[in-house]
C-alpha positions in Angstrom: 0.0 0.2 0.3 1.2 3.9 -0.6 2.5 5.9 2.5 0.9 9.1 2.2 3.5 10.8 0.5 4.0 8.0 -2.2 0.0 8.4 -2.3 0.5 12.6 -2.4 3.0 11.4 -5.7 0.6 9.1 -7.0 -2.3 11.6 -6.9 -0.5 14.4 -8.5 0.6 12.1 -11.5 -3.2 11.0 -11.6 -4.7 14.7 -11.3 -2.2 15.9 -14.0 -4.7 13.5 -16.5 -7.3 14.4 -16.5 -36.7 23.9 -3.0 -36.7 26.0 0.1 -39.0 29.2 0.4 -38.2 31.7 -2.5 -36.6 35.0 -1.4 -37.2 38.5 -2.8 -35.5 39.8 -5.4 -32.2 41.5 -4.6 -32.7 45.0 -2.8 -31.0 48.0 -4.3 -28.4 47.3 -1.5 -27.3 44.2 -2.9 -27.1 45.7 -6.4 -24.9 48.2 -5.3 -22.6 45.9 -3.3 -21.9 44.1 -6.6 -19.8 47.3 -7.7 -18.1 48.4 -5.1 -14.7 50.8 -5.3 -15.3 50.9 -9.3 -14.9 47.0 -9.1 -18.3 44.7 -10.5 -17.8 42.2 -8.2 -20.0 40.2 -10.1 -17.8 39.9 -13.1 -14.4 40.2 -11.3 -12.4 36.9 -12.5 -9.5 37.6 -9.9 -8.3 38.9 -6.4 -6.5 41.3 -8.5 -9.2 42.9 -10.0 -10.2 44.5 -6.3 -7.0 45.7 -5.9 -5.7 42.4 -4.1 -7.2 40.2 -1.2 -7.2 42.6 1.3 -9.5 44.7 -0.7 -12.1 41.7 -2.0 -12.5 40.8 1.7 -13.2 44.2 2.4 -15.9 44.1 -0.4 -17.3 40.9 0.8 -17.4 42.0 4.6 -19.6 44.9 3.2 -21.9 42.3 1.3 -21.9 40.8 4.9 -23.6 37.0 4.0 -23.1 34.0 1.8 -25.4 31.5 0.7 -24.3 28.1 0.6 -26.1 25.1 -0.2 -26.0 21.1 0.1 -23.2 21.6 2.6 -23.5 18.7 5.1 -21.4 19.5 8.3 -20.1 16.2 8.6 -19.1 15.9 4.4 -15.3 16.6 4.0 -15.6 18.6 7.2 -17.9 21.7 5.6 -18.8 21.8 9.4 -15.4 23.4 10.8 -14.7 25.0 7.5 -18.0 26.9 7.6 -17.2 27.9 11.4 -13.4 29.0 10.4 -14.5 31.3 7.6 -17.2 33.1 9.9 -14.9 33.3 12.5 -11.9 34.8 10.1 -14.0 37.3 8.0 -16.9 37.9 9.9 -19.2 37.2 7.5 -22.3 35.0 8.1 -23.4 32.1 5.8 -26.8 30.7 5.3 -26.5 27.2 5.1 -29.5 25.7 3.4 -30.9 21.9 3.0 -27.6 20.3 4.1 -28.7 17.0 2.6 -29.7 18.1 -1.1 -27.8 16.5 -4.2 -26.1 18.5 -6.7 -28.9 18.0 -9.2 -30.5 20.4 -6.3 -28.0 22.8 -6.2 -28.3 23.4 -10.7 -32.5 23.6 -9.6 -31.4 26.3 -7.0 -29.3 28.4 -9.4 -32.2 28.2 -12.3 -35.3 28.8 -10.3 -33.8 31.1 -7.9 -31.9 33.5 -10.7 -32.7 37.3 -9.4 -33.7 36.3 -5.8 -31.8 37.1 -2.9 -32.0 33.2 -1.6 -30.2 32.1 -4.7 -26.9 30.3 -3.7 -24.2 31.8 -4.3 -21.4 29.1 -4.4 -22.1 25.5 -5.4 -20.3 22.2 -4.4 -20.9 19.7 -7.2 -20.2 16.3 -8.6 -17.7 16.7 -11.4 -20.2 15.7 -14.3 -22.8 18.7 -12.9 -20.4 21.3 -12.7 -19.4 20.4 -16.3 -22.9 20.5 -17.3 -23.9 23.6 -15.5 -21.0 25.3 -16.7 -22.1 24.2 -20.0 -25.8 25.7 -19.6 -23.6 29.2 -18.7 -24.5 29.4 -15.1 -21.6 30.2 -13.3 -18.9 32.7 -13.0 -15.5 32.7 -14.3 -12.5 33.1 -11.4 -9.4 31.9 -11.0 -8.3 32.0 -7.0 -4.8 32.9 -6.1 -3.6 29.2 -6.5 -5.1 28.7 -9.8 -1.8 28.0 -11.6 -0.8 25.0 -8.8 -4.1 23.5 -9.5 -3.4 20.7 -12.3 -4.4 20.6 -15.7 -7.6 18.3 -16.2 -9.2 19.4 -12.9 -10.3 22.9 -14.0 -11.7 24.6 -16.2 -9.7 26.9 -18.2 -11.1 30.0 -17.3 -11.9 29.0 -13.8 -15.6 28.3 -14.5 -15.2 25.4 -12.3 -12.4 24.2 -10.4 -12.3 20.8 -8.4 -11.3 21.4 -4.6 -10.9 17.7 -3.0 -12.1 14.4 -3.8 -11.4 10.1 -2.5 -12.3 7.0 -3.6 -15.8 5.0 -3.6 -15.4 2.4 -0.3 -17.9 0.5 1.7 -18.2 1.2 5.4 -19.5 -1.5 7.2 -21.0 -1.8 11.1 -18.2 -4.3 12.3 -20.4 -5.0 15.6 -23.3 -6.3 13.9 -21.6 -7.4 10.5 -19.7 -10.3 11.5 -17.3 -10.0 8.5 -17.3 -6.7 6.7 -17.3 -6.8 2.8 -13.9 -5.6 0.7 -15.2 -5.8 -2.5 -18.3 -5.6 -4.6 -18.4 -9.0 -5.1 -18.6 -10.1 -1.6 -21.8 -8.0 -1.0 -23.9 -10.4 -3.4 -23.1 -12.9 -0.3 -26.5 -14.0 1.6 -25.2 -13.0 4.8 -25.8 -9.2 3.6 -29.7 -9.6 2.8 -31.1 -6.5 3.2 -28.1 -4.5 4.3 -26.4 -2.5 1.4 -27.1 0.7 1.2 -25.8 4.0 -0.6 -25.9 7.5 0.1 -28.0 9.1 -2.4 -29.8 8.1 -5.9 -27.0 7.8 -8.4 -29.4 9.7 -11.3 -29.1 13.0 -8.7 -26.0 12.8 -6.1 -22.4 12.4 -7.1 -21.5 9.4 -4.6 -24.2 7.5 -6.0 -23.2 7.8 -9.1 -19.7 7.0 -8.3 -20.8 3.7 -6.4 -22.3 2.7 -9.8 -19.3 3.5 -11.7 -17.1 1.6 -9.4 -19.8 -1.1 -9.4 -18.9 -1.5 -12.7 -15.3 -1.5 -13.2 -15.8 -4.2 -10.8 -17.7 -6.2 -12.8 -16.1 -6.2 -16.5 -17.0 -2.6 -17.3 -15.4 0.2 -18.2 -15.3 4.2 -18.8 -17.0 3.4 -21.5 -19.4 1.0 -19.9 -21.5 1.5 -16.9 -24.2 -0.6 -17.7 -22.4 -3.8 -15.9 -22.5 -1.2 -12.7 -26.6 -0.9 -13.0 -26.6 -4.5 -14.1 -24.8 -5.2 -10.2 -27.2 -3.1 -8.2 -30.1 -5.4 -10.3 -28.7 -8.4 -9.2 -27.7 -6.6 -5.4 -31.7 -5.9 -5.4 -33.1 -9.5 -6.7 -30.9 -11.0 -4.4 -32.4 -9.0 -1.6 -29.4 -7.5 -0.6 -29.7 -4.1 -1.9 -31.8 -1.4 1.1 -33.0 2.1 -0.3 -32.3 3.8 2.3 -29.8 6.9 2.0 -27.4 6.6 4.4 -26.6 9.4 7.0 -24.8 9.6 10.5 -28.7 9.0 12.0 -29.1 5.9 10.0 -26.0 4.2 10.7 -26.6 4.9 14.3 -30.3 3.4 14.3 -29.0 0.3 12.8 -30.6 1.3 9.3 -28.0 1.1 7.1 -25.1 -1.5 8.4 -23.4 -1.3 5.2 -23.1 1.6 3.2 -20.9 2.5 -0.4 -20.0 6.1 -0.1 -16.8 8.3 -0.4 -14.1 7.3 1.6 -13.7 10.6 3.6 -17.5 10.5 4.5 -16.9 6.8 5.8 -13.9 7.5 7.4 -15.4 10.7 8.8 -18.3 8.7 10.3 -15.9 5.9 12.3 -14.8 8.8 14.8 -18.5 10.0 15.4 -20.2 6.3 15.9 -17.1 5.3 18.1 -18.3 7.7 20.7 -22.0 6.0 20.5 -20.7 2.4 20.9 -20.3 1.4 16.8 -17.4 0.5 15.4 -17.4 1.9 11.6 -15.0 0.3 9.4 -14.1 1.1 5.8 -12.7 -0.3 2.7 -12.0 0.9 -0.5 -13.1 -2.1 -2.7 -10.6 -4.5 -4.4 -12.2 -4.8 -7.6 -14.0 -1.3 -8.1 -11.2 1.6 -7.3 -12.9 4.9 -8.2 -11.6 8.0 -7.6 -13.3 11.5 -8.3 -12.9 15.1 -7.5 -15.7 17.4 -6.3 -16.0 21.0 -7.8 -16.4 24.5 -7.0 -18.2 27.0 -8.9 -19.9 30.5 -8.3 -23.7 31.5 -9.3 -23.3 33.9 -12.3 -26.0 35.5 -10.7 -24.9 35.1 -7.2 -26.6 37.7 -4.6 -23.4 38.0 -2.5 -20.3 38.2 -5.6 -17.8 39.4 -3.4 -18.4 36.9 -0.5 -18.6 33.9 -3.0 -15.2 34.9 -4.7 -14.0 35.0 -1.2 -15.2 31.8 -0.2 -13.5 30.3 -3.3 -10.3 31.8 -2.1 -10.6 30.3 1.4 -10.9 27.2 0.2 -8.2 26.7 -2.2 -6.0 28.5 0.6 -3.3 25.8 2.4 -6.1 26.6 5.7 -9.3 25.8 3.8 -6.8 22.7 1.7 -5.7 20.9 5.0 -9.7 21.8 6.8 -10.7 19.5 3.8 -7.8 16.8 4.6 -9.0 17.0 8.0 -12.2 15.7 7.2 -10.5 12.6 5.4 -11.0 14.0 1.9 -7.9 14.2 -0.8 -7.5 18.1 -1.3 -6.8 19.2 -5.1 -4.0 21.2 -4.0 -2.6 17.9 -1.6 0.7 17.2 -4.1 1.6 21.0 -4.5 1.0 21.1 -0.7 3.3 18.2 -0.2 6.2 20.2 -2.0 6.0 23.2 -0.7 5.5 22.2 2.6 2.2 23.4 3.6 0.5 20.2 4.3 -0.7 19.2 7.6 1.4 15.8 7.6 -0.5 14.4 10.5 -3.7 14.6 8.7 -1.9 13.3 5.6 -1.0 10.2 7.4 -4.5 9.5 8.4 -6.3 9.2 5.1 -7.2 5.6 3.9 -4.4 3.7 2.3 -5.5 2.9 -1.2 -3.2 1.0 -3.8 -2.2 1.7 -7.6 -2.9 5.2 -9.0 -6.5 7.1 -9.7 -7.7 7.5 -13.2 -10.3 9.2 -14.4 -13.3 9.3 -16.9 -13.6 12.1 -19.6 -15.9 14.4 -20.0 -17.6 13.0 -22.7 -17.3 9.1 -20.7 -19.0 11.2 -17.5 -21.8 12.4 -19.9 -22.6 9.2 -21.4 -22.9 7.3 -18.2 -24.7 9.8 -16.7 -26.9 9.4 -20.2 -27.1 5.5 -19.5 -27.7 5.7 -16.0 -31.0 7.9 -16.2 -32.5 5.5 -18.7 -31.7 2.8 -16.9 -31.7 2.9 -13.2 -34.9 3.3 -12.0 -36.0 0.2 -14.2 -32.9 -2.0 -12.6 -34.1 -1.2 -8.7 -38.0 -0.9 -9.2 -38.4 -3.9 -11.8 
């Protein structure tokens, strides 16, 4: 298995490859805030256009608020990230519908255009980031560390930029499951009847989509062929092993999801939470279906708090923000660069789940094709 430093080297090599209530319309104050000091925050493409990061901070503080959506506090350490951002800048963050999916975020951008409660920023599965950029929903912005982010992990103008990622993994309540599964093949065993859950619906949630892709890789499929993954889950359902309950910390605690297919950073983060509740939550990256994916940040083109949205991006891609993702067991996109320059928190990097091999990534076209195939086949496979 890779050591943390060896994993970082492997990741750098791989990375270089590739509705809640509606608010009122923006007030005149919000419109004024978009242009401060002669700078139009809504069209600014870098901190330099504000006159530097300090001036961006000033503009963001004048707006005073930031609206985020679909950021569970226990997902990639977003709870602490939000707290630290608020404390550092004095900007209040309204965090709406934490358990929403990427599709819900895109829908909120579309349906709340011109409204004060529209999300300012988005954290999206990569397929949704790519499609949202194609629909013209995002504003281009390059954070100060943009040049350190590997090619293939960002849109050239900054319409979306990958921020953190992880491997599909299998979490398991080791006190209630005698032998925790370590592969997709294991999940078909009769002793796991009614136990195998996922974090969301794969047609809406990036984590579940990745779970089906990983299952495809484990069953003779490829980045060009997700069908074996759909077939696997149909087989899992026909065997009586599939559990339709969507995994959350609460469902684990209640014993409703004893086995869960989810990102390794989610499952790894659940472990210490569950230990305090008497649950031994084990995490394995499946030996037969290794799938790695990054999530992406984007700024709503019509963000009601455009300066705060850009400051949020700067924070997430700073060494402080990236190490906070790492604290949540997620692999930050700048991990290779931070390992090289010494800004990584090595104690946190040492705690990452160990994985053999080098991650590879599907292309945009492959993801789009897989998404279309899944949209047409998932419901039939699970409900049939």
